[in-house]
BAVOFI-910741 format. One record per residue (C-alpha): residue in three letters; residue number from 1; x, y, z. Coordinates in nm, 2 decimals, always signed. Layout:
BEGIN
code, pos, u, v, w
ala, NUM, X, Y, Z;
...
This chain:
BEGIN
code, pos, u, v, w
met, 1, +6.89, +10.92, -20.13;
lys, 2, +7.20, +10.97, -20.35;
lys, 3, +7.34, +11.20, -20.09;
leu, 4, +7.27, +10.96, -19.81;
ala, 5, +7.44, +10.67, -20.01;
gly, 6, +7.73, +10.88, -20.06;
ile, 7, +7.76, +10.97, -19.70;
leu, 8, +7.74, +10.59, -19.60;
ser, 9, +7.98, +10.50, -19.87;
ala, 10, +8.23, +10.75, -19.74;
ala, 11, +8.20, +10.63, -19.38;
leu, 12, +8.24, +10.27, -19.48;
leu, 13, +8.56, +10.37, -19.68;
ser, 14, +8.70, +10.56, -19.38;
leu, 15, +8.64, +10.25, -19.15;
thr, 16, +8.82, +10.03, -19.40;
leu, 17, +9.12, +10.27, -19.42;
val, 18, +9.15, +10.28, -19.04;
ala, 19, +9.13, +9.89, -19.02;
cys, 20, +9.39, +9.85, -19.30;
gly, 21, +9.61, +10.11, -19.12;
gln, 22, +9.60, +9.90, -18.79;
gly, 23, +9.66, +9.59, -18.98;
glu, 24, +9.98, +9.74, -19.13;
gln, 25, +10.13, +9.80, -18.80;
pro, 26, +10.43, +9.56, -18.73;
val, 27, +10.35, +9.28, -18.48;
ala, 28, +10.71, +9.17, -18.45;
glu, 29, +10.80, +9.45, -18.19;
pro, 30, +10.55, +9.33, -17.92;
lys, 31, +10.65, +8.98, -17.98;
thr, 32, +11.02, +9.06, -17.95;
gly, 33, +10.99, +9.25, -17.64;
tyr, 34, +10.79, +8.96, -17.48;
glu, 35, +11.07, +8.72, -17.55;
glu, 36, +11.35, +8.95, -17.42;
ala, 37, +11.18, +9.02, -17.09;
pro, 38, +11.21, +8.66, -16.94;
thr, 39, +11.58, +8.65, -17.03;
glu, 40, +11.65, +8.98, -16.85;
thr, 41, +11.44, +8.85, -16.55;
ala, 42, +11.63, +8.51, -16.52;
glu, 43, +11.97, +8.70, -16.52;
ala, 44, +11.84, +8.93, -16.24;
thr, 45, +11.71, +8.65, -16.03;
glu, 46, +11.99, +8.40, -16.08;
glu, 47, +12.00, +8.18, -15.77;
val, 48, +12.26, +8.22, -15.51;
val, 49, +12.36, +7.92, -15.31;
lys, 50, +12.38, +7.99, -14.93;
leu, 51, +12.62, +7.81, -14.69;
val, 52, +12.59, +7.82, -14.31;
ile, 53, +12.93, +7.75, -14.17;
gly, 54, +13.02, +7.72, -13.79;
ala, 55, +13.36, +7.84, -13.69;
ser, 56, +13.58, +7.94, -13.40;
asn, 57, +13.63, +8.32, -13.38;
val, 58, +14.00, +8.33, -13.46;
pro, 59, +14.13, +8.26, -13.70;
his, 60, +13.87, +8.04, -13.85;
ala, 61, +13.58, +8.30, -13.87;
glu, 62, +13.81, +8.58, -13.99;
val, 63, +13.95, +8.35, -14.27;
leu, 64, +13.59, +8.28, -14.38;
glu, 65, +13.50, +8.65, -14.38;
ala, 66, +13.80, +8.72, -14.60;
ala, 67, +13.70, +8.45, -14.84;
ala, 68, +13.33, +8.56, -14.85;
pro, 69, +13.38, +8.82, -15.13;
leu, 70, +13.56, +8.56, -15.35;
leu, 71, +13.27, +8.32, -15.29;
val, 72, +13.00, +8.57, -15.39;
glu, 73, +13.18, +8.59, -15.72;
glu, 74, +13.13, +8.21, -15.74;
gly, 75, +12.76, +8.24, -15.67;
ile, 76, +12.79, +8.13, -15.31;
glu, 77, +12.68, +8.33, -15.01;
ile, 78, +12.81, +8.23, -14.66;
glu, 79, +12.68, +8.29, -14.32;
val, 80, +12.93, +8.25, -14.04;
val, 81, +12.82, +8.13, -13.70;
arg, 82, +13.07, +8.18, -13.43;
phe, 83, +13.12, +7.93, -13.15;
gln, 84, +13.33, +7.96, -12.84;
asp, 85, +13.38, +7.57, -12.77;
tyr, 86, +13.47, +7.25, -12.94;
val, 87, +13.14, +7.06, -12.88;
leu, 88, +12.85, +7.27, -13.02;
pro, 89, +12.99, +7.32, -13.37;
asn, 90, +12.96, +6.94, -13.43;
lys, 91, +12.63, +6.90, -13.26;
ala, 92, +12.49, +7.19, -13.49;
leu, 93, +12.65, +7.01, -13.80;
ala, 94, +12.49, +6.68, -13.70;
ser, 95, +12.14, +6.85, -13.66;
glu, 96, +12.18, +7.01, -14.00;
glu, 97, +12.18, +7.36, -13.85;
leu, 98, +12.49, +7.39, -14.03;
asp, 99, +12.63, +7.30, -14.39;
ala, 100, +12.99, +7.27, -14.26;
asn, 101, +13.21, +7.37, -13.97;
tyr, 102, +13.57, +7.49, -13.96;
phe, 103, +13.75, +7.47, -13.62;
gln, 104, +13.89, +7.12, -13.57;
his, 105, +14.18, +6.91, -13.68;
ile, 106, +14.18, +6.56, -13.82;
pro, 107, +14.26, +6.36, -13.48;
tyr, 108, +13.97, +6.55, -13.31;
leu, 109, +13.73, +6.49, -13.60;
thr, 110, +13.82, +6.12, -13.60;
lys, 111, +13.76, +6.10, -13.22;
gln, 112, +13.43, +6.29, -13.24;
asn, 113, +13.31, +6.04, -13.51;
asp, 114, +13.41, +5.74, -13.30;
glu, 115, +13.25, +5.86, -12.98;
asn, 116, +12.92, +6.01, -13.13;
gly, 117, +12.87, +5.83, -13.45;
tyr, 118, +12.87, +6.15, -13.66;
gly, 119, +13.00, +6.02, -13.99;
phe, 120, +13.16, +6.36, -14.06;
val, 121, +13.42, +6.37, -14.34;
asn, 122, +13.72, +6.61, -14.41;
ala, 123, +13.63, +6.81, -14.72;
gly, 124, +13.98, +6.98, -14.72;
gly, 125, +14.26, +7.11, -14.50;
ile, 126, +14.30, +7.48, -14.47;
his, 127, +14.56, +7.58, -14.20;
ile, 128, +14.76, +7.46, -13.90;
glu, 129, +14.78, +7.64, -13.56;
pro, 130, +15.10, +7.55, -13.37;
ile, 131, +15.04, +7.49, -13.00;
gly, 132, +15.25, +7.72, -12.78;
val, 133, +15.40, +7.69, -12.43;
tyr, 134, +15.33, +8.01, -12.23;
ser, 135, +15.47, +8.11, -11.89;
gln, 136, +15.45, +8.42, -11.67;
lys, 137, +15.74, +8.29, -11.46;
trp, 138, +16.00, +8.14, -11.70;
ala, 139, +16.15, +8.26, -12.03;
ser, 140, +16.24, +7.94, -12.17;
leu, 141, +16.18, +7.56, -12.13;
asp, 142, +16.52, +7.51, -11.99;
glu, 143, +16.43, +7.73, -11.69;
leu, 144, +16.12, +7.52, -11.60;
pro, 145, +16.20, +7.40, -11.25;
glu, 146, +16.18, +7.05, -11.08;
gly, 147, +15.83, +6.96, -11.01;
ala, 148, +15.69, +7.24, -11.24;
glu, 149, +15.30, +7.24, -11.29;
ile, 150, +15.23, +7.20, -11.67;
ile, 151, +14.87, +7.30, -11.75;
met, 152, +14.72, +7.14, -12.06;
ser, 153, +14.38, +7.10, -12.23;
ser, 154, +14.13, +6.86, -12.09;
ala, 155, +14.06, +6.76, -12.44;
ile, 156, +14.19, +6.41, -12.49;
pro, 157, +14.24, +6.43, -12.84;
asp, 158, +14.49, +6.71, -12.78;
his, 159, +14.70, +6.51, -12.53;
gly, 160, +14.90, +6.32, -12.80;
arg, 161, +14.98, +6.64, -12.97;
ile, 162, +15.10, +6.82, -12.65;
leu, 163, +15.30, +6.53, -12.54;
ala, 164, +15.46, +6.47, -12.86;
met, 165, +15.56, +6.84, -12.86;
leu, 166, +15.72, +6.81, -12.52;
ala, 167, +15.90, +6.49, -12.62;
asp, 168, +16.03, +6.67, -12.93;
lys, 169, +16.16, +6.95, -12.71;
gly, 170, +16.34, +6.68, -12.49;
leu, 171, +16.14, +6.74, -12.18;
ile, 172, +15.98, +6.39, -12.16;
thr, 173, +16.01, +6.06, -12.33;
leu, 174, +15.70, +5.86, -12.45;
ala, 175, +15.66, +5.49, -12.51;
glu, 176, +15.76, +5.39, -12.85;
gly, 177, +15.50, +5.40, -13.12;
val, 178, +15.23, +5.58, -12.94;
gly, 179, +15.24, +5.87, -13.18;
ile, 180, +14.94, +6.10, -13.17;
thr, 181, +14.74, +5.87, -12.95;
ala, 182, +14.98, +5.92, -12.64;
thr, 183, +14.84, +5.98, -12.32;
leu, 184, +14.98, +6.08, -11.98;
glu, 185, +15.02, +5.72, -11.90;
asp, 186, +15.25, +5.67, -12.20;
ile, 187, +15.52, +5.90, -12.03;
thr, 188, +15.83, +5.67, -11.98;
glu, 189, +16.06, +5.92, -11.86;
asn, 190, +16.00, +6.26, -11.68;
pro, 191, +16.34, +6.39, -11.57;
lys, 192, +16.21, +6.70, -11.39;
asn, 193, +15.91, +6.54, -11.25;
phe, 194, +15.67, +6.76, -11.41;
lys, 195, +15.31, +6.77, -11.27;
phe, 196, +15.05, +6.77, -11.54;
asn, 197, +14.72, +6.94, -11.49;
asp, 198, +14.48, +6.83, -11.77;
arg, 199, +14.16, +6.94, -11.60;
val, 200, +14.13, +7.28, -11.78;
glu, 201, +13.89, +7.33, -12.07;
ala, 202, +14.08, +7.44, -12.38;
ser, 203, +13.91, +7.78, -12.40;
leu, 204, +14.00, +7.87, -12.05;
leu, 205, +14.38, +7.81, -12.10;
pro, 206, +14.44, +8.17, -12.19;
gln, 207, +14.28, +8.29, -11.87;
ala, 208, +14.48, +8.04, -11.66;
tyr, 209, +14.80, +8.20, -11.82;
leu, 210, +14.69, +8.55, -11.78;
asn, 211, +14.61, +8.46, -11.42;
gly, 212, +14.97, +8.34, -11.37;
glu, 213, +14.85, +7.98, -11.29;
gly, 214, +15.11, +7.70, -11.32;
asp, 215, +15.46, +7.72, -11.44;
ala, 216, +15.36, +7.67, -11.80;
val, 217, +15.04, +7.66, -12.00;
leu, 218, +15.00, +7.50, -12.34;
ile, 219, +14.75, +7.69, -12.55;
asn, 220, +14.60, +7.62, -12.90;
ser, 221, +14.68, +7.92, -13.12;
asn, 222, +14.32, +7.99, -13.20;
phe, 223, +14.24, +8.04, -12.82;
ala, 224, +14.56, +8.23, -12.77;
leu, 225, +14.49, +8.47, -13.06;
gly, 226, +14.13, +8.52, -12.94;
ala, 227, +14.28, +8.64, -12.61;
gly, 228, +14.50, +8.88, -12.78;
leu, 229, +14.82, +8.67, -12.73;
ser, 230, +15.07, +8.63, -13.01;
pro, 231, +15.21, +8.28, -13.03;
gly, 232, +15.52, +8.39, -13.22;
lys, 233, +15.59, +8.66, -12.96;
asp, 234, +15.44, +8.55, -12.62;
ala, 235, +15.51, +8.17, -12.63;
ile, 236, +15.84, +8.05, -12.49;
ala, 237, +15.82, +7.75, -12.73;
leu, 238, +15.61, +7.66, -13.03;
glu, 239, +15.51, +7.33, -13.18;
ser, 240, +15.65, +7.26, -13.52;
ser, 241, +15.45, +7.42, -13.80;
asp, 242, +15.55, +7.16, -14.07;
val, 243, +15.26, +7.16, -14.32;
thr, 244, +15.24, +6.77, -14.30;
asn, 245, +15.13, +6.81, -13.94;
pro, 246, +14.83, +6.59, -13.89;
tyr, 247, +14.66, +6.86, -13.69;
val, 248, +14.57, +7.07, -14.00;
asn, 249, +14.24, +7.24, -13.93;
val, 250, +13.97, +7.12, -14.19;
ile, 251, +13.63, +7.19, -14.33;
ala, 252, +13.41, +6.92, -14.19;
val, 253, +13.08, +6.82, -14.35;
arg, 254, +12.83, +6.54, -14.32;
gly, 255, +12.92, +6.23, -14.51;
gly, 256, +12.85, +6.27, -14.89;
asp, 257, +12.82, +6.65, -14.87;
glu, 258, +13.19, +6.67, -14.97;
asn, 259, +13.06, +6.62, -15.32;
arg, 260, +12.84, +6.91, -15.33;
pro, 261, +12.98, +7.17, -15.58;
glu, 262, +12.93, +7.46, -15.34;
ile, 263, +13.14, +7.26, -15.07;
gln, 264, +13.40, +7.18, -15.32;
lys, 265, +13.41, +7.55, -15.43;
leu, 266, +13.44, +7.67, -15.06;
val, 267, +13.74, +7.46, -15.01;
glu, 268, +13.90, +7.56, -15.35;
val, 269, +13.86, +7.93, -15.25;
leu, 270, +14.00, +7.87, -14.89;
gln, 271, +14.30, +7.70, -15.04;
ser, 272, +14.35, +7.98, -15.29;
glu, 273, +14.67, +8.18, -15.31;
thr, 274, +14.46, +8.48, -15.22;
ile, 275, +14.36, +8.33, -14.88;
arg, 276, +14.69, +8.17, -14.82;
asn, 277, +14.85, +8.52, -14.85;
phe, 278, +14.58, +8.66, -14.62;
ile, 279, +14.67, +8.40, -14.35;
leu, 280, +15.04, +8.47, -14.38;
glu, 281, +15.00, +8.85, -14.39;
thr, 282, +14.75, +8.85, -14.09;
trp, 283, +14.92, +8.60, -13.86;
gly, 284, +15.25, +8.53, -13.99;
gly, 285, +15.38, +8.21, -13.84;
asp, 286, +15.11, +8.20, -13.57;
val, 287, +14.89, +8.03, -13.83;
val, 288, +15.03, +7.85, -14.13;
pro, 289, +14.84, +7.77, -14.45;
ala, 290, +14.82, +7.40, -14.51;
ala, 291, +15.00, +7.22, -14.79;
lys, 292, +14.79, +7.17, -15.10;
């Protein structure tokens, strides 16, 4: 019995020592590890804001793609949706398929709002694309003959801009005070009796020039660049590239969205010195950064 009691006592002592040994193990390490893990996970899964932006191919989409790495550093990812015309980007913005679009100047944006009730706003101006006069037949504006056919965009908002340019070059005279709202009916003097063809869609103007149609074709720089033309080299005349030009191309958004932090950061990056330099180095005077 004494032997059995001794064995039981030894066993109980052994169990007590094991329990005490486990109790002496530090409990802080597991707790500390548990607290650190969520911090690492939160950093790894930090939310990136995504913006879907509609744009014309050149130069708008290329400018956005150049800005993409800078925006990633700001926690913004962009998806660029390319459009070939001037109508669908605004329809897509209105239907909330896009967060913003980048293809239009202020007079066109204003006209679209008036005609369609969009309520879009200008979140910031980025660049200007001077309209150029192109001709397969004549080397200068002075050579344009009597009765020359002048082909221009069918987009009414472009007419005031085009006519103001021709007036500035001394080719026509416009009614006083019409400004950028001028139409063909506002021409008061046309010394060479030019014939204006305003039935060609803007995107088809480069093809009209390449086909040798008309005596002169006035083409927006984005469409000229997209067709492989260089406004600075191929045009026989260019619109003034003054940065106060009202035809600055803007980031357009639905009313109220201009206050979204990611939209403000998008505009800030597009107006940055890095992107301004990219525009100048890539297109020279063909595309001009807007004044800040």
